[in-house]
Steps between C-alpha positions, in 0.01 A plus 500: 500500500515125443824533306659694787390239754631220277837675467527561876426135578747389233776724640436375854518139384828574318646659814389199703660271240837676542475505879457121499787452254735720707398323819563157346842599365592659831400183686732297274784745559446476875475119489828470308665755731573747220341771711425478868242653726760638741514805275232747617407605145459141381301409810266798462433416132446135588254585779308741274475245217401230747222715645372578152494142377401296806127591484499365142693182580322404824171371349689308232733341754198376695368320193825367348684205652824567686793419271770577753743767386325540164238775514275513195264769627678786312460307176130445570449871569684587177274260308194663655629842394552376143148357491359827631692711249443291191161336548283650770566876476464519120176301521362736764610827343458430126120552503547824694746656255 
């Protein structure tokens, strides 16, 4: 049971990792006008990714100083995911397995 829970949490963290990476790459592509949000498909993907990631970024943006156009909150969330996957989850689940 503990192994299944560990694997589910690990998969969810991996999916979250890729959602953040795709959102960051898409934001660069939009910023450099490679793709634009006038396309309905691009806009719908952008809105979906934004709604998924904003609840994660909001508390970090309150704490971090404003650096203008440079947003470091995705990097902070990715670091938190790495810490969870490599340090905290194994420490919690290793005695249970």
